[in-house]
Each structure stands twice: as C-alpha cells, then as structure tokens.
N, C-alpha and C positions, 0 to 999 in steps of 0.2 A: 755791464751787459745785463741785456735784457732780457727775460727768456717764457715767450711762450707759443705753445705749444699750437693751440685750435687756431690763430687766427690768419683771415690773408686778404692778400691784397684785392683791391678789385681794380678791370678797367673795363671799359667799353662793355658792362657790363658781363665778363668775365673774372670771375677767379679762381683765378690755377694757381700762383704764386701767393709761394704762402712769407708772414712779411721778412723772416727771414734772412729771403732772397730779395730783398727789396731795401733795408734799413739795416745800415752799418751799426753794432751792437744787438743784434736781435737775434737768438738765438732760439728753435725749435724746443732742444733739449741740450744741456750741457754738461761736459762731464771737467770737474776738479782734483787737482792730487791734495790735497789736505795731509800734510804728516807724510806720507809715505802710503795714504791709504786714496783709494778711488770712491770717484763720490758725484753719485749720476744727481743731476737736476731735470727735475720736467715742472713744465708750464702750464697754468691753467685761467682761464679766465673764463668773467659770468658772461652774456649778450646780453650789454648795459644797451644796445640801441646800435642804429641801420647807420651806413649812409654810404656814398656812392664808391667809392674809393677803398671801403673793407667792410668782411665778411667778420663774424665771431662762431665760429662751430661747439654751439651749445647743449641746441634744445633737446635736441634727442639725448638722454640720459644715459642708454647704454650703446648708442652708438659712440658718444664722446668715451663711455669705460674702456673700451674695443679699441680708442684710436690708441688710447695713454698704455691700455697692456701690449700694443704694435710696437710703440717709443720706446718701452722697456725692455721690451725682446732684441730690438735692434742696440738700443742701448748694450747690453749684455751681451748677442755675435756678433758685432759691429769692432765694438771696441781692443786695445792693443791686449787694453788692463782689466774687464768687466768691473762696474762699481760696484765696492762694499758693502755699500750706502748710499739708498738711492730718498731720495726728499723729493716731495710736489710741492711746489712755491706757488699757491692757487689766492687766484682770487676771488670770490664766490660766499655765497652766505652758509650759514651752518649745515642745513642737512645736507648741500652740496657734497661740504666735507668731509660727513656723517657717510655718504651714499658713495662716496669716492675711497675711506678706511674700510670701509665693509668689504671693496669688492676690489682691491690691488690689495700689491706688497711692499706699501711704503714704511718706510723706518720713521718716517713725521710728517707732518701737515705743518706747514707752516702759512698761517693763510690771513689773506685780510677782507674787507668789502663789508663789514658791520660797524664800522666806527668803534666797539666797545672790549676792550678786553676783556678775555676768553680762554678756559684752557676745558680740556673732556679728554679721556681716553677712549676710544675706541680702535674694539676686534685688537686691540695690544699696540697698538699705533695711536701717539701721543699728537694731536689738532694744537695750534694755540696761534692767536691769536694780538697784536699788539693796540695800543687806545689808537684812536684820529689823532690827527695835526702833529702826531708825533712826539703824542703824550709821557707818552711812556715805548717799549720794547720791548721786543724778550731774546733773552739772552740762552742760547742752545751750546749745553756742555750733553757730547756726545762720546760715546767711547765703545771703539768696533773692536770687537776680539777677534780673534783669529777662528774659530769657532763660535757657533751661534749668534746669536740677533742684540743688533748695537743696543747699550742701554742708553734710553737719554731723560735727563735730569733741564729743566727749565728754571730763569730767575727774572722774575720781573723787574724790570729799572725806571725809572720816574726819571725824564728827563729834566730835573731843576737846574736849578741856582748852581747846587752841589755839583752838578756835568759841566768838568773845564768845556770853553769851543772847541771844536776841531779848525786852526786857525785856516783850515784851504778852503772848508765849507761855506766859513766866519765870510772871509773874502766874498763869494758868491752870491752870500742869501747880500748883504751890504749894496755888490753891484746894484741888484735886481730893485733892492728899495729903494734907492733912490732913482734909477731908471721909471718905475713906478713914480715915485715923490713928484717926476720931472712930468710927468704928461698928468697926474691929478692937480697936483699945486699943491700951496700948502695945506693942513689939518683944520683947517678952519670949524667953529663951532656954528652949526645951518639948525639946530632946533634946543630942545630941552625934556628932558624930564623930569618927573621928583621919585617916581620910585622904580627900580632895576627889572631896569628889558632884558626875563631871561630870555639866550638863544640858546645854550649846551643843549649836545642830541637828547641826553636823556627825558629833555624837557621837551620840546618841540613837536617831538617824536613823537609822546606818551598822553599829552594831557595837554591840555590849555593854557597860556603863558600871553603874560604884559605884552610882547614883541609880537607871538601868533595875534592874537586880538588888535594889535595894530596896524599891524602887513593886511590883516581878512581886513577892519576896516574899510582900510586907504585903500585897495580891491574896488570894493564895493562902491564906497565914496565914488572911485573914479569913473564906474562903467553904467552909475548910480544906477544900480538892481535889488533885486530882495534882498536875498543874501549875500556874502561873500565869499568863498575855498581858498583853502593858501594849503600845497599839503606841506610836511612839518619838513620831511626830505630838500627839501627847497631852500629854507632857511641855512643857509653852510658855517655861516659866522662860529658858530662853534662855543661859543664864549656870549658873557654877559656884558650890558650895558650897562657901566653904575647910574648911578642918578646921579645926574650936571647936563655938560653941554652936550650935546648929541652930535660928531662930529663928521664932517665929509669923509674918514674910513675907514667911518664902521657902516653908515651908510653904504660904503664898496665894497666892505664885508658879506656882506647878509647874503647877497646876492653872486654868486660866478659865473653864474652861466647864461646867454642872453633869452630869457623863459621873456616869453609873452603872454598878456592879460587878455583870456578867450572870453567874450558871455554868450551865455546861450540860454531855451528854454528846457526847463526838464518838472516832471512831474513826480508830486508825493513821494511815489514810490518809486518812482530812480536815486531823489535825494535818499531813501531811508536803503537805499542799495546802497546808493554814493557812501553816506554812512558807512555804517557795515562791512565796505571794501577797507575803510580807511583802518579801523580799529581791525580784523579780522588776524596781522600779524604785529601785535600790539608788543606781544611778550618780545620780539624779539630784536625789535630796532628796525622796520620797515620803514619806510619814509612815507609812506602812502597815506599816515595816519593826518588829520586835518584838523588845521586851523584854522575858524567858521565867525564870522559874523553875521546878527540877523537869526540865528538857528539857536537853539539852548538842546543838548544832548548828552543821557548819559549813559555810558557800556558798562558791561554788566559780566561776571563770568571769567573765565582765565585758565586756563585757555580752552577752545574760541572766547575771543571776545566777541559779543553781538550788540547794539541796540536796536531794541523796538518798536516800534511805532512809537506806542504810549508815551516813550521816554523822550517825546521829539517836539517839543515848538516850535514857530520860524513866523518871526516878531510878534512871539506872543501869544498864538494860535496853537489849537493844537498839530498834529503834520495830518490826521485826516481827514483835514477841512481844506488842505491849502493843493487847491487842482492841480493850480501849477505853481514851478518857483523859477521867477525868468532869472539873468543873465549869474552868473560867477566867474570869477577869473582866479584861474589857479597854477599853478608852478609845482616842478620836479619837487618830490619830496624824502624823507625818511622817518622810519620810527621805533622809539624804541620803548622799555618794559612800563608800567605804570608801577606807583609806590602801594598803590590798592586794586581791592581787585574789581572796585567801583568806582567810579569819577565822575564828572556829571564837567561838561563845557557848560561854563554860563556865559551866553553873550551878549551883551549890550545892542540895543535895537538903534537906538542912535548911531552912523556911521561917525567916525573923526573926520575930522576936514583939514590936518596935514596932513600933506600932500606932494612932503619935503624928500618921502620916499621916491620921488620919478627919476631924481639924480642918478639913481646906478640903471637906468636905464638906459 
C-alpha cells in the first residue's frame, strides 16, 4: 500500500481527484491495527516535478501543514477507533521534516529523499531516514502506553550478506533482472579505466571525482563547448566503478532518466551564480553540486558555502576576463557534505574523447 496525501491526478488541465481515487493500493491516509493499537499514517511527498497527469501540493508550507492537520483531525473524528499512534511517512528534505515536527503532533517521522542515513529529535518527535538503494533500513521499536506519549527507539540495520534474502522478493528481483538483461543484452566490456571511478553519492554531490570529470568532459567534447557542467544528482549509480573493464551495465546505471544535453551561452557572472548555487547546499547532500570540465574553482565556508570570483578560472584564465562562457551540457543532480570546509575542483582543460557514455542515451 502507498500513502500520499498531497498528490493529485490531473486530466484536461484539471486536478480534482487525489491519486487514491484513481490508483489502486494508494491511500491519502491509512489506519492500521497493530496488536490492538490503532495506528494512523499520513503520507507527504516533495514536489519533484510536474507533468500533465499529476500535481503535488507542496510549495506553500503553511497550506501543507494546514492540510496535514485536517487529515489528522479527520482520522481522529471519523475513525471508529481513533489512532493512538500517529506516523508521518515522508519523502522530503530534512528542513521540511523539521518544520513538520515543529508544527504537528506526530509520534515519529519516517523519512526519505535525502539518500543518506540520519536521525534527529525535534520537538519531542523522532525523525529517521535510511540510506538510499536499500543499503540500510531503520527498524522502529515503538511502545504505546495506555496513557502518555509513545516511546520510540530505532536501530540502523545494514542490508548486507548477513541478512537472508526474502524468497518472494528475490524471485521478483530475478524476474526483472532477467527482463533487463534481455533488453540490454550481454554485459560486454566497452572500455577500460586505470583508476577507480568514484560514483557514490557523498562524492559526486560534494566534490570533484574522476567519474564526474569524465562525464563533464564527454558532455563538453560532444557539444564542442568551452566548459561542461554535470550536476552530481544526475549521476545515479551510487557506486564506484573499479579499475579494469568498464561494462555496458555500468554505463546504463549512471543515468536512470532521459536527461537531455543542452548548450547555451552565459556570462562570467552567470557562471559564478551557477557555481554558488551548486555549492549552496553541499552540506545536506543536495543534487545541485556541479561536476565540471574546463573550470577550476574552490568553495569555502560551511555553511553557507560560497565561491568567490577570484577562486574561479575558465580554461586557465581568470573568471573576470571571461566575457561569455558558451555551451554547457547538464543533467539533473544531487549533493552531499564535503569532508573539509574548503574544496577545490580542479578540471583538466583538455576534454576526454571517449564518448562511450552515449550508449546510455
């Protein structure tokens, strides 16, 4: 069962039905019985884009909180057995979860979207998020007394080889893996690398990596541009490609979405603004961090992190002398915290000519 209370189905430009009215196994809110305890679950998801068939009510924070309060009120008034435990199941950034905790009465918030494990107590409400790609999960141990607030304990569990595979889930995974193999063909070697290509999210979203260099170089060379930009959140492999053969499945795993390369002209100031936007949320794993080609820059601070014009060169020349910086190709991205307060992204001015990455398009 899916829970999403702020997603609307749209047709003909009108968004009048919630997804729960159009899609099976989707609920606006959910009430479960857990060992005789009535549990209410409210789902909230971030606005990650738009399309002609859906709309997400998320941008207006206060309106969102008002809707959630109304949902909680409805659960309490309309249920035969009002929930004794209220849970928020969210897919939003940390600051939105904190805002939710400060303005509602949930016992706990089980979150996602940030891709990295984290736990916090806010206003007496525990918030926890597991790692992306099911590398770890949060096990919640909740005790609901007859009177007073529930007590919440958590445990982070790594889903490694020590955890036995669920046969039903594994059978489903194997079915889809075989279907994918049938579509992609054999996992042939299509190139080689002498060094590790670092693609884990804390790296590509926080500092310069060999994989980010390669992708930005390829984009730059393909488009015959002065610089190349690739936002780290668009690099979805969340793994490292070890030294040795680079295989077809590695390339397919780098980009999950049909991103389009775009070239455009921009001034030196606009480029500086882009770099500052890219590092602005580097401490929270945001995908806007830029892997670059033809550019050298250093960011400082923390937080907020910033890039000064004096710390930027374009193809070996100071940014101030760059009247315009033509075409850069970019994709969607995500960012993570750096390991130091000052980082330098030093880019080669000679782009790579290996365009095997085009096999993912």
